MMTF fields as JSON, N, C-alpha, C and O atoms, coordinates in Angstrom:
{
  "mmtfVersion": "1.0.0",
  "mmtfProducer": "UNKNOWN",
  "numBonds": 387,
  "numAtoms": 388,
  "numGroups": 97,
  "numChains": 1,
  "numModels": 1,
  "chainsPerModel": [1],
  "groupsPerChain": [97],
  "chainIdList": ["A"],
  "bondAtomList": [4, 2, 8, 6, 12, 10, 16, 14, 20, 18, 24, 22, 28, 26, 32, 30, 36, 34, 40, 38, 44, 42, 48, 46, 52, 50, 56, 54, 60, 58, 64, 62, 68, 66, 72, 70, 76, 74, 80, 78, 84, 82, 88, 86, 92, 90, 96, 94, 100, 98, 104, 102, 108, 106, 112, 110, 116, 114, 120, 118, 124, 122, 128, 126, 132, 130, 136, 134, 140, 138, 144, 142, 148, 146, 152, 150, 156, 154, 160, 158, 164, 162, 168, 166, 172, 170, 176, 174, 180, 178, 184, 182, 188, 186, 192, 190, 196, 194, 200, 198, 204, 202, 208, 206, 212, 210, 216, 214, 220, 218, 224, 222, 228, 226, 232, 230, 236, 234, 240, 238, 244, 242, 248, 246, 252, 250, 256, 254, 260, 258, 264, 262, 268, 266, 272, 270, 276, 274, 280, 278, 284, 282, 288, 286, 292, 290, 296, 294, 300, 298, 304, 302, 308, 306, 312, 310, 316, 314, 320, 318, 324, 322, 328, 326, 332, 330, 336, 334, 340, 338, 344, 342, 348, 346, 352, 350, 356, 354, 360, 358, 364, 362, 368, 366, 372, 370, 376, 374, 380, 378, 384, 382],
  "bondOrderList": [1, 1, 1, 1, 1, 1, 1, 1, 1, 1, 1, 1, 1, 1, 1, 1, 1, 1, 1, 1, 1, 1, 1, 1, 1, 1, 1, 1, 1, 1, 1, 1, 1, 1, 1, 1, 1, 1, 1, 1, 1, 1, 1, 1, 1, 1, 1, 1, 1, 1, 1, 1, 1, 1, 1, 1, 1, 1, 1, 1, 1, 1, 1, 1, 1, 1, 1, 1, 1, 1, 1, 1, 1, 1, 1, 1, 1, 1, 1, 1, 1, 1, 1, 1, 1, 1, 1, 1, 1, 1, 1, 1, 1, 1, 1, 1],
  "groupList": [{"groupName": "MET", "atomNameList": ["N", "CA", "C", "O"], "elementList": ["N", "C", "C", "O"], "formalChargeList": [0, 0, 0, 0], "bondAtomList": [1, 0, 2, 1, 3, 2], "bondOrderList": [1, 1, 2], "singleLetterCode": "M", "chemCompType": "L-PEPTIDE LINKING"}, {"groupName": "THR", "atomNameList": ["N", "CA", "C", "O"], "elementList": ["N", "C", "C", "O"], "formalChargeList": [0, 0, 0, 0], "bondAtomList": [1, 0, 2, 1, 3, 2], "bondOrderList": [1, 1, 2], "singleLetterCode": "T", "chemCompType": "L-PEPTIDE LINKING"}, {"groupName": "ASN", "atomNameList": ["N", "CA", "C", "O"], "elementList": ["N", "C", "C", "O"], "formalChargeList": [0, 0, 0, 0], "bondAtomList": [1, 0, 2, 1, 3, 2], "bondOrderList": [1, 1, 2], "singleLetterCode": "N", "chemCompType": "L-PEPTIDE LINKING"}, {"groupName": "ALA", "atomNameList": ["N", "CA", "C", "O"], "elementList": ["N", "C", "C", "O"], "formalChargeList": [0, 0, 0, 0], "bondAtomList": [1, 0, 2, 1, 3, 2], "bondOrderList": [1, 1, 2], "singleLetterCode": "A", "chemCompType": "L-PEPTIDE LINKING"}, {"groupName": "GLU", "atomNameList": ["N", "CA", "C", "O"], "elementList": ["N", "C", "C", "O"], "formalChargeList": [0, 0, 0, 0], "bondAtomList": [1, 0, 2, 1, 3, 2], "bondOrderList": [1, 1, 2], "singleLetterCode": "E", "chemCompType": "L-PEPTIDE LINKING"}, {"groupName": "ARG", "atomNameList": ["N", "CA", "C", "O"], "elementList": ["N", "C", "C", "O"], "formalChargeList": [0, 0, 0, 0], "bondAtomList": [1, 0, 2, 1, 3, 2], "bondOrderList": [1, 1, 2], "singleLetterCode": "R", "chemCompType": "L-PEPTIDE LINKING"}, {"groupName": "GLN", "atomNameList": ["N", "CA", "C", "O"], "elementList": ["N", "C", "C", "O"], "formalChargeList": [0, 0, 0, 0], "bondAtomList": [1, 0, 2, 1, 3, 2], "bondOrderList": [1, 1, 2], "singleLetterCode": "Q", "chemCompType": "L-PEPTIDE LINKING"}, {"groupName": "TYR", "atomNameList": ["N", "CA", "C", "O"], "elementList": ["N", "C", "C", "O"], "formalChargeList": [0, 0, 0, 0], "bondAtomList": [1, 0, 2, 1, 3, 2], "bondOrderList": [1, 1, 2], "singleLetterCode": "Y", "chemCompType": "L-PEPTIDE LINKING"}, {"groupName": "VAL", "atomNameList": ["N", "CA", "C", "O"], "elementList": ["N", "C", "C", "O"], "formalChargeList": [0, 0, 0, 0], "bondAtomList": [1, 0, 2, 1, 3, 2], "bondOrderList": [1, 1, 2], "singleLetterCode": "V", "chemCompType": "L-PEPTIDE LINKING"}, {"groupName": "HIS", "atomNameList": ["N", "CA", "C", "O"], "elementList": ["N", "C", "C", "O"], "formalChargeList": [0, 0, 0, 0], "bondAtomList": [1, 0, 2, 1, 3, 2], "bondOrderList": [1, 1, 2], "singleLetterCode": "H", "chemCompType": "L-PEPTIDE LINKING"}, {"groupName": "ASP", "atomNameList": ["N", "CA", "C", "O"], "elementList": ["N", "C", "C", "O"], "formalChargeList": [0, 0, 0, 0], "bondAtomList": [1, 0, 2, 1, 3, 2], "bondOrderList": [1, 1, 2], "singleLetterCode": "D", "chemCompType": "L-PEPTIDE LINKING"}, {"groupName": "PRO", "atomNameList": ["N", "CA", "C", "O"], "elementList": ["N", "C", "C", "O"], "formalChargeList": [0, 0, 0, 0], "bondAtomList": [1, 0, 2, 1, 3, 2], "bondOrderList": [1, 1, 2], "singleLetterCode": "P", "chemCompType": "L-PEPTIDE LINKING"}, {"groupName": "SER", "atomNameList": ["N", "CA", "C", "O"], "elementList": ["N", "C", "C", "O"], "formalChargeList": [0, 0, 0, 0], "bondAtomList": [1, 0, 2, 1, 3, 2], "bondOrderList": [1, 1, 2], "singleLetterCode": "S", "chemCompType": "L-PEPTIDE LINKING"}, {"groupName": "TRP", "atomNameList": ["N", "CA", "C", "O"], "elementList": ["N", "C", "C", "O"], "formalChargeList": [0, 0, 0, 0], "bondAtomList": [1, 0, 2, 1, 3, 2], "bondOrderList": [1, 1, 2], "singleLetterCode": "W", "chemCompType": "L-PEPTIDE LINKING"}, {"groupName": "LEU", "atomNameList": ["N", "CA", "C", "O"], "elementList": ["N", "C", "C", "O"], "formalChargeList": [0, 0, 0, 0], "bondAtomList": [1, 0, 2, 1, 3, 2], "bondOrderList": [1, 1, 2], "singleLetterCode": "L", "chemCompType": "L-PEPTIDE LINKING"}, {"groupName": "GLY", "atomNameList": ["N", "CA", "C", "O"], "elementList": ["N", "C", "C", "O"], "formalChargeList": [0, 0, 0, 0], "bondAtomList": [1, 0, 2, 1, 3, 2], "bondOrderList": [1, 1, 2], "singleLetterCode": "G", "chemCompType": "PEPTIDE LINKING"}, {"groupName": "ILE", "atomNameList": ["N", "CA", "C", "O"], "elementList": ["N", "C", "C", "O"], "formalChargeList": [0, 0, 0, 0], "bondAtomList": [1, 0, 2, 1, 3, 2], "bondOrderList": [1, 1, 2], "singleLetterCode": "I", "chemCompType": "L-PEPTIDE LINKING"}],
  "groupTypeList": [0, 1, 2, 3, 4, 5, 6, 3, 5, 7, 5, 8, 5, 9, 3, 1, 3, 10, 11, 3, 11, 11, 0, 1, 12, 5, 11, 12, 5, 11, 8, 10, 5, 5, 12, 5, 11, 6, 5, 13, 5, 10, 3, 8, 3, 4, 14, 14, 3, 14, 6, 3, 4, 7, 3, 10, 13, 15, 1, 3, 0, 11, 4, 12, 14, 5, 10, 12, 11, 1, 3, 6, 3, 14, 4, 3, 14, 8, 10, 14, 10, 14, 10, 3, 14, 3, 10, 16, 10, 14, 11, 5, 15, 7, 15, 5, 10],
  "groupIdList": [1, 2, 3, 4, 5, 6, 7, 8, 9, 10, 11, 12, 13, 14, 15, 16, 17, 18, 19, 20, 21, 22, 23, 24, 25, 26, 27, 28, 29, 30, 31, 32, 33, 34, 35, 36, 37, 38, 39, 40, 41, 42, 43, 44, 45, 46, 47, 48, 49, 50, 51, 52, 53, 54, 55, 56, 57, 58, 59, 60, 61, 62, 63, 64, 65, 66, 67, 68, 69, 70, 71, 72, 73, 74, 75, 76, 77, 78, 79, 80, 81, 82, 83, 84, 85, 86, 87, 88, 89, 90, 91, 92, 93, 94, 95, 96, 97],
  "secStructList": [7, 7, 2, 2, 2, 2, 2, 2, 2, 2, 2, 2, 2, 2, 2, 6, 1, 7, 7, 7, 7, 7, 7, 7, 7, 7, 7, 7, 7, 7, 7, 7, 7, 7, 7, 2, 2, 2, 2, 2, 2, 2, 2, 2, 2, 2, 2, 2, 2, 2, 2, 2, 2, 2, 2, 2, 2, 2, 2, 2, 1, 7, 6, 6, 1, 6, 6, 1, 6, 6, 2, 2, 2, 2, 2, 2, 2, 2, 6, 1, 7, 6, 2, 2, 2, 2, 1, 7, 7, 7, 7, 7, 7, 6, 6, 7, 7],
  "xCoordList": [-25.737, -24.419, -23.223, -23.079, -22.486, -21.313, -20.145, -20.464, -19.098, -18.171, -17.671, -17.715, -17.251, -16.369, -17.75, -17.316, -18.844, -19.976, -20.34, -20.59, -20.449, -20.341, -18.962, -18.927, -18.048, -16.698, -16.853, -16.194, -17.573, -17.501, -18.429, -18.311, -19.385, -20.462, -20.118, -20.789, -19.053, -18.375, -17.309, -17.063, -16.971, -15.767, -16.599, -16.531, -17.577, -18.043, -19.08, -19.565, -19.35, -19.855, -19.2, -19.649, -18.242, -16.468, -16.217, -16.277, -15.954, -15.439, -16.47, -15.922, -17.45, -17.719, -18.697, -19.337, -18.38, -19.035, -17.444, -16.517, -17.846, -17.553, -16.333, -16.553, -15.187, -14.121, -14.821, -15.534, -14.381, -14.46, -13.163, -11.942, -13.958, -12.596, -11.919, -12.072, -10.847, -9.491, -9.506, -9.728, -9.246, -9.164, -8.361, -7.267, -8.994, -8.153, -8.193, -9.15, -6.899, -6.735, -6.526, -5.524, -7.769, -7.041, -6.351, -6.346, -5.665, -4.246, -4.79, -5.398, -4.515, -4.658, -4.132, -2.94, -4.648, -4.51, -3.425, -3.39, -2.534, -1.541, -2.058, -2.738, -1.519, -1.999, -1.733, -0.751, -2.396, -1.654, -1.261, -2.085, 0.03, 0.668, 0.52, 0.719, 0.181, 0.057, -0.918, -1.917, -0.478, -1.595, -2.757, -2.883, -3.95, -4.788, -4.563, -4.996, -3.668, -3.323, -2.758, -3.582, -1.783, -1.248, -1.974, -1.624, -2.792, -3.717, -4.579, -4.525, -5.298, -5.885, -4.846, -5.262, -3.809, -3.111, -2.746, -2.887, -2.267, -2.382, -3.859, -3.953, -4.814, -6.219, -6.399, -7.033, -5.944, -6.433, -5.573, -6.074, -4.185, -2.925, -3.751, -4.068, -4.025, -4.849, -5.618, -5.442, -6.77, -8.043, -7.437, -7.973, -6.356, -6.021, -5.309, -5.481, -4.508, -3.8, -5.292, -5.308, -5.918, -7.179, -8.032, -8.516, -7.94, -8.431, -7.801, -8.377, -6.798, -5.579, -6.091, -6.365, -6.129, -5.931, -7.601, -7.761, -8.6, -9.76, -9.545, -10.229, -8.774, -8.855, -8.197, -8.496, -7.406, -6.433, -7.238, -7.352, -7.756, -8.819, -9.732, -9.86, -10.402, -11.331, -11.117, -11.921, -9.543, -9.182, -8.586, -8.54, -8.297, -7.739, -9.437, -9.402, -10.276, -11.693, -11.746, -10.85, -12.342, -12.739, -13.892, -14.806, -13.692, -14.698, -16.361, -17.489, -16.169, -17.55, -18.618, -19.838, -17.428, -18.195, -17.996, -18.157, -17.635, -17.853, -18.934, -18.948, -20.002, -21.624, -21.588, -22.642, -21.007, -21.569, -21.953, -21.277, -22.696, -22.542, -21.246, -21.137, -20.234, -19.034, -18.499, -18.301, -18.27, -17.707, -18.371, -17.707, -19.631, -20.2, -20.011, -20.291, -19.471, -19.222, -17.791, -17.601, -16.804, -15.713, -15.409, -14.611, -15.803, -16.556, -16.731, -15.865, -18.079, -18.206, -16.764, -16.499, -16.203, -15.121, -13.878, -13.187, -13.726, -12.384, -13.27, -12.683, -14.398, -14.727, -14.932, -15.22, -14.634, -14.618, -13.67, -12.573, -13.893, -12.592, -12.258, -12.528, -11.263, -10.448, -9.068, -8.404, -8.909, -7.818, -8.124, -7.364, -9.896, -9.975, -9.81, -9.839, -9.645, -9.524, -8.318, -8.074, -7.373, -5.87, -5.395, -4.356, -6.128, -5.864, -6.602, -6.9, -6.766, -7.351, -6.603, -5.884, -6.137, -5.523, -6.345, -7.049, -6.024, -6.193, -5.763, -4.674, -6.635, -6.444, -5.66, -5.778, -4.642, -3.141, -4.389, -4.289, -5.217, -5.62, -4.94, -3.729, -5.296, -4.895, -4.266, -3.055, -4.756, -4.158, -2.783, -1.891, -2.539, -1.437, -1.81, -0.875, -3.005, -3.71, -2.682, -3.119],
  "yCoordList": [-2.883, -1.678, -2.394, -3.4, -1.896, -2.532, -2.042, -1.142, -2.693, -2.731, -1.191, -0.422, -0.797, 0.474, 1.686, 2.726, 1.797, 2.387, 2.536, 3.712, 1.768, 1.39, 2.025, 2.824, 1.616, 2.355, 4.122, 4.94, 4.636, 5.776, 6.729, 7.927, 5.829, 6.619, 6.485, 7.053, 5.753, 5.861, 7.214, 8.223, 6.766, 7.893, 9.242, 9.84, 9.891, 10.879, 11.021, 12.137, 10.191, 10.512, 10.388, 10.674, 9.946, 10.044, 11.372, 12.212, 11.744, 13.399, 14.191, 14.85, 14.356, 15.231, 15.437, 16.322, 14.32, 13.932, 15.283, 15.788, 15.345, 15.854, 14.925, 13.786, 15.58, 14.703, 14.36, 15.172, 12.872, 12.93, 13.612, 13.464, 14.336, 14.837, 14.056, 12.883, 15.014, 14.044, 13.774, 14.619, 12.553, 12.072, 12.761, 13.105, 13.11, 13.804, 12.742, 12.044, 12.752, 11.685, 12.492, 13.205, 12.612, 13.209, 12.22, 11.018, 13.538, 13.019, 12.52, 13.191, 11.17, 10.564, 10.966, 11.234, 11.155, 11.53, 10.721, 9.525, 11.303, 10.529, 9.639, 10.1, 8.444, 7.085, 7.816, 8.557, 7.737, 8.102, 6.597, 5.727, 6.346, 5.18, 5.122, 4.15, 6.242, 5.884, 4.893, 4.657, 4.328, 3.229, 3.883, 5.104, 2.833, 3.962, 4.655, 5.787, 3.762, 4.457, 5.883, 6.797, 6.072, 6.895, 8.315, 9.479, 7.975, 8.594, 9.57, 10.788, 8.638, 9.125, 9.758, 10.808, 9.462, 10.299, 11.838, 12.922, 11.685, 13.215, 13.77, 14.836, 13.233, 14.015, 14.588, 15.643, 14.096, 14.21, 15.45, 16.513, 15.212, 16.454, 17.705, 18.627, 17.59, 18.658, 19.414, 20.629, 18.82, 18.819, 19.603, 20.637, 19.028, 19.977, 21.087, 22.067, 21.298, 22.228, 23.389, 24.582, 23.037, 23.771, 24.709, 25.841, 23.757, 23.951, 25.207, 26.169, 25.024, 26.185, 27.673, 28.717, 27.433, 28.485, 29.136, 30.353, 28.298, 28.742, 29.386, 30.378, 28.972, 29.791, 30.619, 31.305, 31.015, 32.319, 33.355, 34.463, 32.89, 33.807, 34.154, 35.364, 33.335, 33.969, 34.853, 35.691, 34.519, 35.015, 36.863, 37.872, 36.82, 37.749, 38.896, 40.08, 38.332, 38.63, 40.397, 40.47, 41.149, 42.782, 42.32, 41.591, 42.904, 42.705, 43.377, 43.19, 43.722, 44.221, 43.22, 43.263, 42.172, 41.185, 39.798, 38.779, 39.592, 38.523, 37.739, 36.774, 38.389, 37.68, 37.463, 36.881, 37.618, 37.251, 36.113, 35.268, 35.442, 33.914, 33.352, 32.15, 34.302, 33.612, 33.139, 31.972, 34.321, 33.843, 32.499, 31.631, 32.602, 31.399, 29.992, 28.861, 30.3, 29.176, 28.582, 27.48, 30.062, 29.741, 29.073, 28.148, 29.262, 28.94, 27.437, 26.645, 27.013, 25.88, 24.386, 23.355, 24.99, 24.405, 24.202, 23.183, 25.016, 25.133, 24.085, 23.003, 24.084, 23.278, 21.592, 20.81, 21.491, 20.071, 19.462, 19.972, 18.02, 17.346, 16.469, 15.27, 17.414, 16.32, 15.478, 14.626, 15.979, 14.813, 13.348, 12.407, 13.489, 11.951, 10.89, 9.663, 11.613, 11.469, 11.141, 10.38, 11.758, 11.21, 10.361, 9.841, 9.837, 8.97, 7.373, 6.445, 7.225, 6.16, 5.427, 5.865, 3.925, 3.099, 2.091, 1.146, 2.628, 1.929, 0.264, -0.15, -0.42, -1.894, -1.585, -0.684, -3.109, -2.615, -3.797, -3.562, -4.69, -5.707, -6.796, -6.846, -7.481, -9.155, -9.523, -9.537, -10.003, -10.486, -9.969, -10.754, -8.607, -7.629, -7.277, -6.953, -7.247, -6.995, -6.699, -6.468],
  "zCoordList": [-56.036, -56.168, -55.997, -55.301, -56.581, -56.927, -55.401, -54.625, -55.289, -54.178, -54.399, -53.439, -55.522, -55.797, -55.8, -55.305, -56.097, -55.641, -54.223, -53.961, -53.256, -51.807, -51.205, -50.269, -51.782, -51.036, -51.731, -51.091, -52.822, -53.074, -52.274, -52.017, -51.96, -50.838, -49.7, -48.839, -49.342, -47.541, -47.679, -47.018, -48.593, -48.548, -48.422, -47.349, -49.71, -49.389, -48.06, -47.871, -47.357, -46.687, -44.874, -43.765, -45.281, -43.839, -44.228, -43.329, -45.351, -45.863, -45.187, -44.303, -45.22, -44.705, -43.036, -42.469, -42.845, -41.33, -40.794, -41.427, -39.575, -38.728, -37.815, -37.403, -37.634, -37.435, -35.726, -35.136, -35.112, -34.031, -32.905, -32.962, -31.98, -31.088, -30.57, -30.232, -30.491, -30.106, -28.447, -27.579, -28.287, -26.739, -26.2, -26.646, -24.855, -23.701, -22.656, -22.323, -22.174, -21.028, -19.99, -20.044, -18.321, -17.286, -16.435, -16.171, -16.084, -15.091, -13.885, -13.051, -13.825, -12.228, -11.347, -11.497, -10.267, -8.765, -8.409, -8.698, -7.796, -7.402, -5.784, -4.867, -5.894, -5.019, -3.574, -3.586, -2.415, -0.605, -0.68, -0.963, -0.413, -0.054, 1.63, 2.359, 1.935, 4.081, 4.261, 3.58, 5.305, 6.229, 6.519, 6.42, 7.012, 7.585, 8.812, 9.029, 9.876, 11.082, 10.296, 10.257, 9.841, 9.666, 8.761, 8.952, 7.997, 7.403, 8.556, 8.723, 9.192, 10.918, 11.862, 12.351, 12.189, 12.885, 12.066, 12.631, 10.676, 10.263, 10.514, 11.122, 10.163, 10.333, 11.422, 11.436, 12.47, 13.79, 14.183, 14.549, 14.071, 13.761, 13.349, 14.101, 12.116, 11.499, 11.926, 11.833, 12.561, 12.992, 14.443, 14.842, 15.11, 16.437, 15.967, 16.692, 14.929, 14.631, 13.948, 14.253, 13.44, 12.968, 14.522, 14.531, 15.593, 16.51, 17.155, 17.662, 17.047, 17.656, 16.894, 17.486, 15.429, 14.886, 15.241, 15.341, 15.382, 15.622, 17.095, 17.35, 17.95, 19.268, 19.299, 20.276, 18.779, 18.267, 17.938, 18.461, 17.058, 16.059, 17.231, 17.418, 18.069, 19.12, 20.216, 20.624, 20.839, 21.657, 20.939, 21.643, 19.77, 19.048, 18.638, 18.303, 18.757, 17.983, 19.065, 19.906, 19.018, 19.738, 20.5, 20.116, 21.743, 22.579, 21.946, 22.403, 21.436, 20.558, 19.74, 19.583, 19.237, 18.29, 19.15, 18.479, 20.678, 21.305, 21.721, 22.486, 21.0, 21.394, 19.834, 19.582, 18.871, 17.883, 17.241, 17.829, 16.29, 15.968, 15.265, 15.022, 14.937, 14.824, 16.067, 16.406, 16.773, 17.79, 18.725, 19.291, 18.7, 19.442, 18.405, 18.801, 16.977, 16.019, 17.036, 17.551, 17.037, 17.313, 18.669, 18.524, 19.943, 20.907, 20.765, 21.137, 20.119, 19.994, 19.64, 20.258, 18.43, 17.908, 18.867, 18.858, 19.486, 20.349, 21.555, 21.58, 22.473, 22.637, 22.742, 23.648, 21.364, 21.507, 21.45, 21.227, 21.671, 22.202, 21.842, 21.908, 21.189, 20.037, 20.62, 20.03, 21.858, 22.05, 22.481, 22.713, 22.526, 22.523, 21.263, 21.357, 20.157, 19.11, 18.748, 17.811, 19.549, 19.501, 20.136, 19.729, 21.62, 22.47, 21.536, 22.289, 20.501, 19.77, 19.554, 18.656, 20.051, 19.714, 18.66, 19.015, 16.904, 15.987, 15.961, 16.357, 15.52, 15.316, 13.721, 12.89, 13.828, 12.909, 11.834, 10.63, 12.121, 11.326, 10.522, 10.738, 9.85, 9.506, 10.364, 10.147, 11.762, 12.94, 13.173, 13.498, 13.018, 13.69, 14.961, 15.694, 15.469, 16.729, 17.96, 19.087]
}
């Protein structure tokens, strides 16, 4: 087979083949530049805020639903001692303790 024949077969084969799907790039997630202690404090603050919302929800619940499974779950969430998490003094690391 000559080079011209080989090239002709190549062109025919690639002309009839399905084109490759276009490359799509995923947008990257933004990098979180907060330190670990700051992320910890932010997470604990979010948990305390959620606990306060659940406490408000539990107190606003009608009397007829006070013994429901939802009320019991809300009471369990409110009874958690999340203040102990806020009192933790995290290590700074790399000899800065």
